C-alpha positions in Angstrom: -9.2 9.9 10.2 -6.5 10.2 12.8 -2.9 9.3 11.9 0.0 9.0 14.3 3.5 8.2 13.5 5.3 5.9 16.0 8.5 5.6 14.0 9.8 7.7 11.1 13.4 6.5 10.8 14.7 4.1 8.1 17.0 1.1 8.1 17.9 0.9 11.8 16.7 2.5 15.0 19.0 5.2 16.4 19.3 7.1 19.6 21.2 10.1 21.0 20.9 13.8 21.5 21.2 14.4 17.7 18.0 12.4 17.0 15.6 14.0 19.5 13.5 16.2 17.2 12.5 13.6 14.6 13.0 10.4 16.7 14.9 7.2 16.3 12.3 4.5 16.0 11.8 2.7 12.7 8.6 2.7 10.6 5.2 2.3 12.3 2.0 4.1 11.5 -1.3 4.1 13.4 -4.5 5.0 11.4 -7.8 5.4 13.3 -11.1 5.1 11.6 -14.0 7.3 12.5 -15.4 4.4 14.6 -12.2 4.2 16.5 -10.8 1.0 14.9 -7.0 0.8 15.0 -5.1 0.0 11.8 -1.4 -0.6 12.3 0.9 -0.2 9.3 4.3 -1.9 9.7 5.9 -3.1 12.8 9.3 -1.3 13.1 10.7 -0.6 16.5 8.0 2.1 17.0 5.3 -0.6 17.3 6.6 -1.4 20.8 5.4 1.9 22.2 2.2 1.7 20.2 1.5 -1.7 21.8 2.0 -0.2 25.3 -0.4 2.7 24.5 -3.1 0.3 23.1 -3.0 -1.9 26.2 -3.3 1.2 28.4 -6.3 2.3 26.4 -7.9 -1.1 26.5 -7.9 -1.7 22.7 -8.5 -5.4 21.9 -9.4 -5.4 18.2 -7.1 -4.2 15.5 -5.9 -4.7 11.9 -2.3 -4.9 10.7 -0.9 -4.2 7.2 2.7 -4.4 6.1 4.5 -2.6 3.3 7.2 -5.3 3.1 9.4 -7.5 5.3 12.8 -5.8 5.6 14.1 -5.7 9.1 13.3 -2.1 9.9 9.6 -2.7 9.2 9.1 -5.9 11.2 11.7 -5.9 14.0 9.3 -4.6 16.6 6.7 -7.3 15.9 7.8 -9.7 18.7 7.8 -6.7 21.2 4.2 -5.8 20.4 2.6 -6.7 23.7 -1.0 -7.1 22.5 0.2 -10.3 20.7 0.6 -12.0 24.1 -2.9 -11.2 25.3 -5.6 -13.8 24.7 -8.2 -11.1 24.7 -6.6 -9.4 21.6 -8.0 -10.0 18.1 -5.8 -9.1 15.2 -6.6 -9.3 11.5 -3.2 -9.6 9.8 -3.1 -9.0 6.0 -0.4 -10.5 3.8 1.9 -8.8 1.5 3.4 -10.1 -1.8 7.1 -11.1 -1.2 9.6 -13.1 -3.1 10.7 -15.1 0.0 7.3 -16.4 1.2 4.1 -15.1 2.8 4.0 -12.5 5.5 3.0 -14.8 8.3 6.0 -17.1 7.5 8.4 -14.2 7.4 7.2 -12.8 10.7 7.4 -16.2 12.3 11.1 -16.4 11.2 11.8 -13.4 13.5 10.7 -15.5 16.5 12.9 -18.5 16.4 15.9 -19.6 18.6 18.6 -18.4 19.0 17.3 -15.0 17.9 14.1 -14.9 20.0 12.9 -17.2 22.8 9.1 -17.1 22.1 7.9 -18.9 18.9 5.2 -17.4 16.7 2.9 -20.3 17.5 3.2 -19.4 21.1 1.4 -16.1 20.8 -1.8 -15.9 22.7 -3.7 -13.3 20.6 -6.4 -14.5 18.2 -4.7 -13.8 14.8 -6.7 -14.1 11.6 -4.2 -14.2 8.7 -5.4 -13.2 5.3 -2.7 -14.3 2.7 -4.0 -12.1 -0.1 -3.5 -8.6 1.1 -6.2 -6.9 -0.9 -8.1 -7.4 -4.1 -7.0 -5.3 -7.1 -9.9 -3.0 -6.3 -10.6 -1.8 -2.8 -11.4 -3.3 0.5 -13.4 -1.9 3.4 -11.8 -2.1 6.8 -14.3 -1.0 9.5 -15.7 1.6 7.1 -12.4 2.8 5.7 -11.6 2.1 2.1 -8.1 0.7 1.5 -6.3 0.4 -1.8 -2.9 -0.8 -2.7 -0.1 -0.3 -5.2 3.2 -2.2 -5.6 6.2 -0.2 -4.4 9.5 0.0 -6.4 11.8 -1.6 -3.8 14.1 -4.7 -3.6 12.1 -7.9 -2.7 8.8 -6.3 -3.5 6.1 -4.8 -1.3 3.0 -2.5 -1.2 2.0 1.1 -0.7 -1.5 2.0 0.6 -4.2 4.5 0.2 -6.7 5.0 3.0 -10.0 6.9 2.3 -12.8 7.8 4.7 -15.4 10.5 4.8 -13.9 12.2 1.8 -10.3 12.4 3.2 -7.4 10.4 1.8 -4.0 9.3 3.2 -1.4 7.8 0.9 1.5 5.9 2.5 4.4 5.1 0.2 7.5 4.2 2.2 10.6 2.5 0.6 9.6 3.5 -2.9 12.3 4.4 -5.4 10.4 6.5 -7.9 12.9 6.6 -10.7 14.4 3.1 -10.6 12.5 0.1 -11.9 12.7 -2.6 -9.2 10.9 -5.9 -9.9 7.1 -5.3 -9.3 7.4 -1.6 -9.2 5.2 0.7 -11.3 6.0 3.6 -13.7 6.2 7.1 -12.2 2.9 8.1 -13.9 1.0 5.3 -11.9 2.3 6.7 -8.6 1.1 10.1 -9.6 -2.3 8.8 -10.4 -2.5 6.8 -7.2 -1.6 9.9 -5.1 -3.7 12.4 -7.1 -5.5 14.9 -4.9 -4.7 13.2 -1.6 -5.1 15.2 1.5 -1.8 13.7 2.9 1.0 11.9 1.2 3.7 10.3 3.4 6.5 9.3 1.1 10.0 7.9 1.4 12.5 10.8 1.2 15.7 9.2 2.5 18.4 10.7 0.3 19.7 14.0 -0.8 20.6 14.5 -4.5 24.3 14.1 -3.7 23.8 10.9 -1.7 21.7 9.4 -4.5 24.7 9.4 -6.8 26.0 6.5 -4.7 22.7 4.9 -3.6 20.7 4.7 -6.8 19.1 1.3 -6.9 19.0 0.8 -3.1 15.2 1.2 -3.1 14.7 4.7 -1.7 13.8 8.1 -3.2 15.5 11.5 -2.9 13.7 14.3 -1.1 13.3 16.2 -4.4 12.0 13.2 -6.3 9.4 12.7 -3.6 8.5 16.5 -3.6 8.0 16.4 -7.3 5.6 13.5 -6.9 3.6 15.6 -4.4 3.5 18.5 -6.8 2.6 16.5 -9.8 -0.2 14.7 -7.9 -1.4 18.0 -6.4 -1.6 16.7 -2.9 -2.5 19.0 -0.1 0.1 17.9 2.5 3.4 16.1 1.9 5.3 14.5 4.8 8.8 13.2 4.2 9.4 10.0 6.0 11.9 7.1 6.4 14.7 9.4 7.4 18.2 8.2 6.9 19.7 6.7 10.1 22.8 8.9 9.8 20.9 12.2 9.3 20.9 14.2 12.6 18.2 16.7 13.5 20.2 19.7 12.4 20.8 18.3 8.9 17.2 17.2 8.5 16.0 20.7 9.5 18.2 22.2 6.8 16.8 19.7 4.2 13.3 20.5 5.2 13.9 24.3 5.0 15.4 24.0 1.5 12.5 22.1 0.1 10.0 24.5 1.7 11.9 27.3 -0.1 11.4 25.4 -3.3 7.7 25.1 -2.7 7.5 28.9 -1.8 9.4 29.8 -5.0 6.9 27.8 -7.1 4.0 29.3 -5.2 2.6 25.8 -4.9 -0.4 25.2 -2.6 1.4 22.5 -0.7 2.2 22.1 3.0 5.5 20.3 3.4 7.1 18.9 6.5 9.5 16.2 7.7 7.5 13.7 9.8 8.5 13.5 13.4 8.1 10.6 15.8 4.8 10.8 17.7 3.4 13.4 15.2 -0.4 13.2 15.0 -2.4 14.4 12.0 -6.2 14.7 11.8 -7.9 14.5 8.4 
């Protein structure tokens, strides 16, 4: 399994010299199966660069999953160039939302006066599956995919990808200690992540910030770290970085959490995910 992050920022894309190290694009993850099939998770602004790379590589067949439909996770969709190619085949999975199905919500980003090309004008062959996944697991080109509801306003999903004995769990926009509608108890997230080789989890806020942002749908760095420790995962990547957190501050946060892990003598590799980071499992 090969994982590449095309966008690690949360809420809104940012740019400037203070955001060079961790990047400014919003959430987009690429997961490659052993057979080379491309799975795209979320279409934040980072999906634009992914689309360019896939066209250059000649990739014509891919699968797309979404965690939810907030702007920072879908805004790049109309700029994903493979959508405009008639030789592209996309299997697009739905996601449970309060405001309608995923295809409908994506189409709403492509209407005048906000965007000139309508969704029905896309040239790619898009196979839409309204029900994201069964309660059990689905096989996507040999990779097992499981889901769990996230605790976040307007609902959504987190995913577990397993292939050849290796497991990635992706839980962005998940507030671990606040019960949003559809969310699960903390113990269920621990069980879902248990023993994973890699956990990428929302870690947007510091403890001090959380005093004012509780209920906004995002976890603190220390809450996410505790999940990684309780679930005994091997690697923990902090993701969905706050849009106002510059590189220097994020480095300090990363160092403080690494110090905590060292003091606990825990067998955990911790890092803040950077844009374009690639991980092999």
